[in-house]
N, C-alpha and C positions, 0 to 999 in steps of 0.2 A: 319392831322395826325390821324384822327379818324379811318380810315380804316386800317392804318398801325397797330394801337394799337389793333384793333379787330382781325386781322390776327395773330399777335404775341401771343395773348392769347389762340389760339386754340391748344389744346394738341394733340400730336401724328400726327402733320401735317408736311409733308416734305416741303410744301410751307412756312409755318411759320419758319421752321428751316433755309431754304435758305435765307429768308428775313432777319432774325437776323444776319446771316453771312455777308450779303451784307451791312447791316447798321453798323456793327462793322468795316468793311473795310472802309466805307465812313467816319466814325468817326476818324479812325486812319489817313487817308489821310488828312482830314481837320485839325487835330491837328498838323501834320507835316507841312502842308502849312502855317498854322497860325504862327508857329515859324519862318519859313523862310521869311515870308512877313508881319512883324508886322505893317507896315505903309500902308498896302493895303487899298484902299477905301472901300472894303467890310468887313473889319476886325470886325466891330461892329456887323453887321448882322451875320457874321460867328460865333462869340461868342454866339449869341442868338440861332443859329441853333445847335451848339454843346450842349448847355444846353437842348434843346428839345430832342436831340438824347440820352443824358445821362438819361433823365427822361423816355424816351420810352424804353430804354434797361434795365431798372431796373428789377431785378427778381420779379415775382409776390409774394406777401407775402404769407406765409403758410396758407392754408385754416383751419378754425376752425373746430373742430370735431362736426359734426351735429347729431351724434348718429346713422347715417346710416352705417358708416364704422365699421369694426370689432373692437371690443375692444381687448386689448392684451390677455385677458383670453380666447377669442374665436378664436385665431389664429390657423389655421391648422398646422402651423409651430412652434407651441409653444415649442415642444421638441428641435427643432433646436435653438430657441432663448435661452432656458435655458442652453443648452450645450455650446453655444458660450459665453454667459455671465459668465459662471463659469470656463472657461478654463484658468488656470494660465499662461500657455505658451503664449496664445494670449495676455493676459494683459501685459506681459513683452514687447511686441512689440507695442501694441495699447494703453497702458495706462489703467486706471481703469474705464473709462466711459462706461455706459451701453447702449445697443441698444435702439434707440428712436422710431422706426417705430411702427405704429398703425395698419397696414394692412399687409397681407401676401405678397402682391406685393412689397410694400416698404421695408419690412423686407428682402426679397430675395436680392434686389438691395443694400441695406445698407450693408449686410454681404459680398456680393460679392465684393463690392468696398473696404471694409476693408481688404479683402484678398489680394488686390493689394499692400498692404504696408508691408507684412510680407515675410520672405524668401520663395522662390518659391517652395521648396520641401514641406515645411509645408503648403503652400497655396494649392498645388496640392492635398495633403491628405485631407485637410478640404473641398476643392471643391467637391471631390468625396463623402465625408460624407454628404454635403448639398444635393447632388443629391439623395443619398440613402434615406435620411429622407423625401425629397420631394416626392419620388416615393411611400413611405409608405402611403402617404395621397392622392395618385392618380394623382400626377403631374409629368410630364416628361420634360427632357431638350428639348428646342426648339431653334434651330439656325436660324430659318427663320424670327423670329420677334426680330429685333435688333435695338436699338437706335444707330445711326451712328455718330461718331465723326470725324471731318476732320483731316487727317494726310497724310503723304507721302507714306503710304502703306495700304494695306487691312489686317485686323487681327481681328479675333473673340476674344474679351477679356474675356467674359463669356457668357453662354447661357441664354436665357429666359426660361420661363416655359409655358406649355400648359396642358390642362386637368382640374383638379379641381382648379388649380391656373393659372391665365393668367397674364403674365407679360413679359415685354421686357428684353432682354439681352443688351449687350454693345459691340460695335465693332469700329474699326478704318476703315476709308474709304477714299481712294484717290479720288474717284469720287466726294464726297462731297467737298473736297478741290478744285478740278477742277471747281466745280460749283460756287465758289466764284470768281467773275470776276476780282477783284483787283489783284489776284495772279495767273491768268491763265498762265502767262509767266514763273512762278517760281514754277510749280506744284511739282517738285522734290526737292525743296529748304527746307532744314531742319528748318531754322529760321521761314519761313512762316508756316511750319507744326506745330511747337510749338506754334506760335502766335495764330493760329485758334483753335488748340486743347485745349489750356489753356482757351481761351475765352469761349469755350463751356463746358469744364469740370467744370469750376468754377460754372456754372449754376446748375449743378446736384449734386455737392458734397459740402455739408455744412460744412464739417470738414476742408476744406482747409484754410491755413493761408499764409501770406507773411512775408518775412523778408528782403525786398529790402531796403537797406540803403538810397538810394536817395528819397524814398517815406516816410519812417519812420525808424529812426535809433535806437530806444531805446527798442524795444520789438518785439515779434512775434505776428502779428495782425490777428485776425479772419476776413475773408472776408465776412462771412455770417452776423455777427453782426455789421460790419462797412462797409456799402455799399460805403461810400465815399472813403475808402481805396481800395476797390475793383476797383473802377473806376480809381483811381490814379495809381494803380499797372498796370492795362491793358494799360493805356496811356503810362507809362514808358516802358513797354514791346514793345508796338507798335513803340515807338520812337527808341528804340535800334534795332528793326528789320529794320527800315528805314535806320539807320546809317550803319548797316551791308551791306544792299543792295548797298548803295552809295559807300562804301569802295570797294566792289567787282567790281563795275562798273569802278572805277578808277584804279583797278588792281595794287595797291601798297601793297606789302606783309606786311609791317609794319602797315599800316592803317587797313588792314583786320584783323591782329592779335589783335590790340587794340580794334577794334569794336567787335570782337568775344569774347574777355575776358569780356566785358560789357554785351553782349548778354547772354553768359554762366552764368554770375552772376544772371541775371534776371530769367533765366530758373530754376536755382537751388534754387532761393529764394521763389519759390512757394512750400510750405512745409506743412506737417502735424505736429501735436503735440501729442506724440513725432514724430520726423521725421521718414519717411519710411526707412526700413532696406535697406542697400546698394544693396543686391542681391534679392530684391523684384522686382515685375513687374514695379512699379513706379521708384525704384532706377535705374533699368537698362534702362528704358526709358530716364530718365534725363541724364544718362551717355553717351547716344548717342551724346549729345552736347560736352562732354569732348573728344570724339574720333575725332570730327571735329576740336576741339581746338588743339589737338595734330598735326593734319594734317597741319593746317595753321601755327603752330609754326615751323614745319620743313620747310615749304616754306619760312618763314621769315629768318630762319637760312641759307638756301641755297642761299638767296639773299644777304648774307654777314653780317647779324645782329647777335649780341651776345644775345642769348635769353635763359632764364631758367624759366620754368614754373613748379610749384609744387602744386599738390592737397594735402591739409593739412588733416592729419588723425592721429589716434593713441592717445597717451596721450597728453592732452592739455598743460601740463607743458613743453613738448618737442617742441611744435610748436608755442607757444604764442608770441615768439619774431618775428615771421614772419606774424603775423595777427594784426588786429586793429578793435576796435569797435565790439568785439565779443558779442554774446548773450548766456545767460545761462538758462538752463531748469533744473527742479528738477524731471524729469521723462524720461524714455527711456534709453536704453543702459547701460553702466557701469559707475559708478561715476568716474569723473576725465578724461573721454575720450571725444574726438570729436564725436558728433552725425552726423554732416553733414558739408561739406565744401561748403559754399555759394559762395565764390569768391576765385579763385586760387591766390597763391603768384606768382608774376612775377618780373623778373629782365631783363630789356631790354636795351641793350647798356649802362650799368652801372647805369641805373635809376631803383630804386626799387619801386614796388607797392605792399603794404601789402595785404594779403588775409583776409578772414573773415569767421568765423565758428560759428556754434551753438555747445556748449559743455554741458555735463552733470555736474551739480554741484558735487563737491567732497564730499558733505554731504551724509551720508548713509540714 
């Protein structure tokens, strides 16, 4: 494992990036196989190998400040930092936490990722403002230097910078998804796209939390501060991906629907605190899963099943009878309203399955 570890630690390496993707795929496959063949002669060795993979794929701990990096007071983008931290409209969507970055490069990426969680019109205005302030200090937008995340399409999420500040931007890449051998036959498959996108996005975004009930049902959990929860969430997402694939192979509309409800819950349970606004980049990305869910719902209905699916929103008091084990936050949105629907309410052939939401406390 020595050389694997060495390659994974190399920053800005496409080879390291592809290796990590392949190891995640191997981990997901072995976890699924371990579940299906619990009495296999290789089970014990497989468990040991999974432990080694878990350890190998742990994110590197944050580097200590050695004094060589820019201190916050020396940032070229200090005006941008001050403007961002003091904007009350941003704090409504993002909460009151202050920016943490210590270098211009990190600050650029931290701000751009936060803009993915606010309404797109406000994000567009702020993104232009960030480019204007960067240009004032001699930096310009650069779309040629991008960190690529695997997904089912190509998309520039935000640009990098060149000039006085050198840093990568962020993009989606179908080719990176294709390069992961385990899913080459499903390159246009949305569950596979979400699985690999999430596994990679978790590595670069310390603000991500999960609220997946099957992993932890009592709170919204930080993945950065609880790496064991990070691993369990990825394992659960991988398992639901595998079940979705099997259901589609069997071509039973009702099984596909049930598997997609579970997959959709796992997708929507990767959240921020407060949760991203519905019409943000992140909110629209996750809603792609709900569009597929609507499609498979119609297929199940056309096959003769009675199906009702409802995404829960609005006043919590109006929908709480349709949900169970909901989570409450004291930030974001409007007091007393649903912040995000983690799991849809479903009624399938007279059998009810409650939804699950995060809602804002009614306390002012």
